[in-house]
N, C-alpha and C positions, 0 to 999 in steps of 0.2 A: 365515411368515404364520399358520399354524396355532398356533404356540407364542404368538405375539402376540395372537390371537383367545381363546386359553385364558387367558392373563393377564388381558385386558380382563374377559372373562366372570367370572373369580375377583373381580376388583375390584368389580365391579357387585354381586355376590352379597354381598360383604364390607360394602360401604357399606349395602345395603339391609338387611342383618342388624343392623348396629350402630344404624341409625336407628330399627328397630324396638324395640330394646332401650331406647333413650333415650326414645321416646315412651312406652313401659311405664312406665319409671320416673317420667316427668312425670306420668302419671295419678294415680300415687300420691303426687304432691306434692313430689317431692325428686328430684334426680339425683344419683348416686353419683359424688363427684369423681373416683375413679380410673378412670372410664369415660372420661374426657376426656383422659387421659394418654396420649400416643403410645407403644404398645408395652406399655401394662398388661397384667397377666394377665387382666382382666376384658375388656378389648377384644380380645385374641387369641382368646380363648374365644368371643367373640361374632363372630368372623370367619372361622368354619370353620378350626379350626387345622390347620396342614400339618405342621410337625415340632416335637417336643419332644426336645431333646436333653439327655440325662442324663451330667453331667460328675463325674467322681471327682477329688478333691482332698483336701487336708489343712491343718489350720491352719498349719504350719509352711512350707508351700509355697504359700500363697495368692498370694503375689505374682507367681510364674510363671503361676498361673492367670489373674490379673487381666491379665498381659501378652498372654497368647494370647486372652483374652475381647476385648480391645481390637481385635483382628485379626479374629475371628469376626463380631463383631456387625454390621459394615458389609454383610456378604453376607447378613443375615438380613432378613426381612420382618416386617411385624406380624403375620403368621399363623405365625411361628415363636416358640419360647422355648428357654430354656435354664435348667437347675436344676444346682447343685453340690451333690453328695452329700458331706458333710464327717462331721467327728468331733464327738461332744457337747462343746458349749460353742463350737463354731467360729462359729458365727452371731453372737453377743456379741463374741467376739475380734475378729473381722474388721471389725465396725461397719458392715455394709452395703456392703463394698467389692465384694462378688461379686452383689450382687442377690439372686436367689432362691435360698436355701440349705436343704436338707433334712438333718438330723442323723440318722445312722444310730446307733440305741441299741446299746449293748453287749449288751442282751437278746437280740439276733440268735444269740448264740452260747451253746451250752450252758454252765451256770454263769456266765453274764453276763461271759465272757472268753474270747478268741481265744487258744487255745494249739496249740503244735506238739510233736511228738514226733520229735526229730532222731535219726537212726539212721545216718547216715554219721559214722565215727569223725573224720575230718578237719573236718566241719562242727562237731561237737560240741567238738573241741579249739579251733576258731576262735571259738566261741561263749563258750567259757570264757574266752578272751583277750580278749574284748571285752563286758564285763559292762553297758556303757552302752547297747550295741544289743540284747543278748541278756540277758533278764531270766530267771531260774530260775522256774518256775511250780510252787508246793508244793500237794499234795493231787491232782495228776493222774496218774492211772496210765498208763503207757506200756508197750508190749510189750517183753519182751527186756532189752537193756542200753540202749535208748533213753532220752533225757533230755528232760524237759518244760520249755518255755520259752514265755514269752508271744510273741505274733507281734510282730515288728517291723512298722513302719509300712506298708512295701510289702507284706508278705504279708496284714496285715490288710484293707488297701485292696481286695484280690481282691474279698472279700465285700460290698464298697460297690457294686461294678457288678452284682452279681445282686440284692442287696436293693434297691438304687436304682431299677432298671427295674420291679421287681415292685410295689415300694411307689407309683411314680409313675403306673404304668398303672392299678393299682386306685383310687388318687385320682381318676384322670380317668374311670374307669367309673362312680364312685359319684357324680361330680356330675351336674348337669343339663345340662352343656355336652357337645358332641361330642368323643369321643375323638380326638386328632391321627392324622392319616393315617399319619405315620412317626415312627419312634423311632430315635435315634442314642445308643448307648454310646460315650464316648471318655474318654481320659485327658485331664488338664488341659493337656498340652503337644501335643494333637493340633490341627492345623490343618485347618479344611474351609472350603471356599466353599459355603455352605449352598445358596444359589439355583442355582448351576451343579449342585450333586448332585440336588437335587430335580428339576430339569429332566431329568436323566440317568434318574430312576426314574419320570418322569411316564407312560409306557406301561403300567406295572402298575396293576391295580386294588389300592388298598390293603387292601381285605378279602382278598385272596388271601393266601397264607403265603409271603413274601418274605423272603429272609436275603441281604443284599449287603454287598460291601466288599472288601479285598484278601484273596486267599487266604494263609492262613498254614500252619501245621503244621511237620512236620520238614524242614529244610532239603534239598533235593536229592533228596527221596523223591517218586516220582508220586502224584498224588491218589488213584489207585485203591489203591495200596500203603501210604498213610498211615494209620496207627491214629489219629492226632489230627487229623481234618478239622477245620478251622476258619476263621474270617476273622481276620486279624493284628489283634491289639488295639491296637496301637500307631497304626494309621491309623483306628481307629474302625470300628464295624460298625453297620449300619441293619436294622432289622426293620420290616415293615408293619404296620398296625394289626391286622390279621387276626393275625398271628404274634405281636406283642406281647400281645395278649389271652389266646391261648393259653398263652404261656410265664408269664404272671402268675396264671393259673388252674390249669389242668389239669397243667401241668408246675412249678408254683411249688416244691412241696415237696421233689420229686425234685432240682430244679435247687439248692436250698439245701443239701440234704443232700449232694450230690456235691461242691460246693464246700467244704462245712465238712469233709467226709471228706478231701478232697485237702489241705487246710491242716493240719489236726491230724495226720494220719498222714504227713506229709512226703512226699505223692504228687504228684500232677500238679495243682498249687494255682493255676496262671495262669489268670485267668478266661476268657480267649479259648479256651483249649483245653477248658475245662468246658462253656462255653456252646456250643461246637461240638459236643460230644458230646451235647448235649441238642437243639440246634436240628436237627441232621442226622437225629435219630431221629424227628422229627415227621412223621407221614405227609402226603405231597403237598407238601412244602416245596419251594419254588423257589429254587435257589441261583444268585445272580449274583455271580460273582467274577473277571469279565473285563471289566467295563463300563469302557472307557477314560475316559468323562468323570467316573466315580467315581474311578477310579485317579489320574487328573491333577488332581482338586480336592481331595485330602486329603493330608495329609503328616504324618509321624511326627517330633515335634520332637527326640526322643533322636539319630535318625538324620540329622537336619540339622545338628545340633549336631556330630555326629562328622565329617561332611563339611566344615564350617567349621574344626574344629580341625586335621583333617589335609590340608588344602588342596585337597579335591576340587571340582570345579565344583559349584555350588549349582544344583539344579533349580529350574524355575519354582515349584513349589508350596512348596518349601523358602524361596525368596526371600520369599514371602508370610507365612512363619512367622519372619520375621528379627527382629522385635521380642523374640520369646523367645529365640531364639538370641544375641542381643546381650546380654540379660539374664543367660543362663547364662555367657558368656563373661567377663562383667564379675565374675563369682563363680568365675572359673577354671574353668569347666566344671563345677561342683559343682552339679548339679540332679538 
């Protein structure tokens, strides 16, 4: 009953906010057409935004992003929104198929190019045998006998998570609208039941410093002994408005620097490890990595695909992600 009352109150507030905005535009003698579109960005901002999902994808894998988007959208309300962080030129190449797209410029990286210094002899040998994936980077200094290469797509994408959240939060903070209460970072194959997850986090004050998701880190290592505390990136991770603002301002430079250093020097470069090291260092951060409603309403598409390929029973959340799994299986699991 309390949850129902909360939803009714939120709906009433949303309606009054939208009516007020429409009246204001009518006084000026015109109504912005986009305000009349269900789920438009302007409408969501007018209705006290609840969740902004920052999704990382790429031009070459946009179809899998579209498949998962179709599964996630029905679980969203008009107070929720989703943006895809993509490559330069992605928006025009995809012709609007993913809706809201923000392109990460190469100027994010020093020298306007993502580069890596491979130090493992086996990795260097593999890179030399696969010149289509690993392109030598000229003019890049690497220590000792390491060799410089341009970052392959998966590695370069790690910076999209960092830059994407920082950029989108700063855009929201600079606007005249309210900053969304919650933010989610996810890969484009991550399933999430948005309304269920938001209900699971409704007891928190969004202006507190909350970091939520599936616990990640080193397999089999107890949390207190794990040097890489983090949330598992494959399932997505959620941060409250308070923590999002802090990460996008006070911790932004450190976060971007740690991510670039991990990439360039072939170290800890996966974004969830890097983000974990930053988020856990924030004083008074609240960690929620054991919330059953969050755990049961998100799914890692890659793991779901492995279950399907190897004949293991599909969990309920994986079944919700089946359109993505079917798409990947049609491509012989090449996702």
